[in-house]
C-alpha positions in Angstrom: -24.0 -5.6 -11.2 -22.4 -2.9 -9.0 -20.4 -5.9 -7.2 -18.5 -6.0 -10.0 -18.0 -2.2 -9.4 -14.5 -2.1 -7.5 -12.5 -5.2 -9.7 -13.6 -2.9 -12.7 -11.9 0.0 -11.1 -8.8 -2.4 -10.1 -8.6 -3.3 -14.0 -8.7 0.2 -15.0 -6.1 0.9 -13.3 -3.9 -1.9 -14.2 -5.0 -0.7 -18.3 -3.6 2.9 -17.5 0.1 1.7 -16.4 1.2 1.2 -19.9 -0.5 4.8 -20.7 1.4 6.2 -17.7 4.7 4.7 -19.1 4.1 5.8 -22.6 3.6 9.2 -20.6 6.7 9.2 -19.1 8.4 8.2 -22.3 7.2 11.1 -24.0 8.0 13.0 -20.8 4.6 14.4 -20.6 4.4 15.7 -16.9 0.8 16.9 -16.9 -1.0 14.2 -18.3 1.0 12.0 -16.2 0.0 13.6 -13.3 -3.5 13.5 -14.0 -4.1 10.1 -14.8 -1.5 8.7 -12.0 -3.8 11.5 -9.4 -6.8 9.2 -10.4 -5.4 5.9 -9.8 -4.3 6.5 -6.8 -7.6 7.7 -6.0 -9.0 4.8 -7.8 -6.9 2.5 -5.0 -8.7 4.2 -2.1 -12.1 3.9 -3.8 -11.8 0.5 -5.4 -11.0 -0.9 -1.5 -13.7 1.1 0.2 -16.1 0.0 -2.7 -15.2 -3.5 -2.0 -15.8 -3.2 1.7 -19.1 -1.6 1.5 -20.4 -3.6 -0.8 -19.2 -6.9 0.7 -17.9 -7.8 -2.8 -14.2 -8.4 -1.2 -13.1 -11.5 -2.8 -9.8 -13.5 -3.6 -9.6 -12.2 -7.0 -10.0 -8.6 -6.0 -7.3 -8.7 -3.4 -4.9 -10.4 -6.5 -6.1 -7.8 -9.1 -5.6 -4.6 -6.6 -2.2 -6.3 -5.8 -0.9 -6.6 -9.0 -2.2 -2.9 -9.4 -0.9 -1.5 -6.3 2.8 -3.3 -7.6 2.4 -2.0 -10.9 1.4 1.6 -9.8 4.2 2.1 -7.0 7.0 1.0 -9.6 5.6 3.6 -12.5 4.9 6.2 -9.9 9.0 6.0 -9.2 9.9 5.8 -12.5 7.9 9.1 -13.5 8.6 11.0 -10.0 12.4 10.0 -10.9 11.9 11.3 -14.3 10.4 14.2 -13.8 11.8 15.3 -10.6 15.1 13.8 -10.4 16.7 17.2 -9.3 14.9 17.2 -6.2 14.9 13.5 -5.4 18.4 13.0 -6.5 20.0 14.1 -3.3 17.5 11.5 -1.5 18.6 8.9 -3.7 19.0 6.4 -1.0 16.0 7.0 0.9 13.8 7.1 -2.6 15.1 4.1 -3.5 14.0 2.4 -0.5 10.5 1.9 -1.1 10.8 0.3 -4.8 13.6 -2.1 -3.5 11.5 -3.1 0.0 8.6 -3.4 -2.6 10.2 -5.7 -4.7 12.0 -7.7 -2.2 8.5 -8.5 -0.6 7.0 -9.3 -4.0 9.8 -11.6 -4.7 9.3 -13.4 -0.9 5.8 -13.7 -1.8 6.1 -15.1 -5.0 8.8 -17.6 -3.5 6.3 -18.3 -0.4 3.1 -18.4 -1.9 3.8 -18.4 -6.1 1.7 -15.0 -5.9 2.1 -11.8 -4.8 0.7 -11.4 -1.2 -2.3 -9.3 -0.6 -2.4 -8.7 3.0 -3.8 -5.1 2.7 -3.1 -4.7 6.6 -4.0 -1.4 8.3 -0.2 -0.2 7.9 0.3 -0.9 4.8 -2.8 0.9 3.9 -1.5 3.7 6.1 1.7 3.4 3.8 0.0 3.8 0.9 -2.0 6.5 2.0 1.0 8.6 3.0 3.0 7.8 -0.7 0.6 8.5 -2.3 0.2 12.3 -0.8 3.9 12.6 -1.0 4.1 11.6 -4.7 0.4 13.7 -5.3 2.0 16.7 -3.4 5.6 16.4 -5.2 3.6 16.3 -8.5 1.0 19.0 -8.0 3.1 21.2 -5.2 6.5 20.0 -5.0 8.9 18.3 -3.1 8.8 18.3 0.8 11.6 16.6 2.4 9.9 15.7 5.9 6.6 14.4 3.8 9.1 12.2 1.7 10.5 11.0 5.2 7.3 10.1 7.0 6.0 8.4 4.0 9.6 6.3 3.2 9.2 5.3 7.5 5.5 4.3 7.4 6.3 2.0 4.7 9.6 0.6 6.0 7.3 -0.2 8.8 4.8 -1.5 6.6 7.2 -3.9 4.8 8.7 -5.1 7.5 5.3 -6.4 9.0 4.7 -7.8 5.4 8.4 -9.6 5.8 7.0 -11.1 9.3 3.4 -12.0 8.0 5.1 -13.9 4.7 7.5 -16.1 7.9 4.2 -16.6 10.0 1.3 -17.4 7.6 2.1 -20.3 5.9 -1.2 -20.3 3.4 -1.5 -17.2 1.3 -4.3 -15.5 3.0 -5.8 -12.2 1.8 -7.1 -8.9 4.0 -5.2 -9.7 7.4 -5.3 -6.7 9.5 -1.7 -7.0 11.1 0.6 -8.9 12.5 -0.8 -8.0 16.2 -4.0 -9.8 15.0 -2.1 -12.6 13.7 0.0 -13.2 16.8 -3.2 -13.1 19.0 -4.9 -15.8 16.8 -1.5 -17.9 16.7 -1.6 -17.5 21.0 -5.5 -18.7 21.0 -7.1 -15.5 21.7 -9.4 -13.9 19.5 -9.3 -10.5 18.2 -11.5 -7.9 19.4 
């Protein structure tokens, strides 16, 4: 039963997406922020629990990718609606994140007929950086340096995911990163 806990957390994150959208439409920033922060923390928790409980699965990886994608877009939507004054001057940088994420998802759907679920170390770092930026934006205000750092890590992670889409002919979950894939292709084993 405890093995199902990571997927239950992920499904809860997915179920909260319509609530978040409704809160944005109703312009209810405080409850939106609380649920968003909870969902971002849930993203960290479900992955940690899945690894700790040895409950990683293809279904869990797919559910997590769906939850991550939906949460990224609703967080960007909420950030734009509630913090347009701060983000408007940096629209090009801010728009890179959903644009690159959308293109990577489209490429994965065309290549594998499902979202990619690489969960590389770099993509985890990007998720943490974006989560910290969004959390700080809603709780403490806008910090340009934090946005730039998060976007930079995100762009690197998305570039790595495009390379993995090109290199891996079949859908593969939980890839450590490009370096490990290249080592495996060269015939050496990762440490």
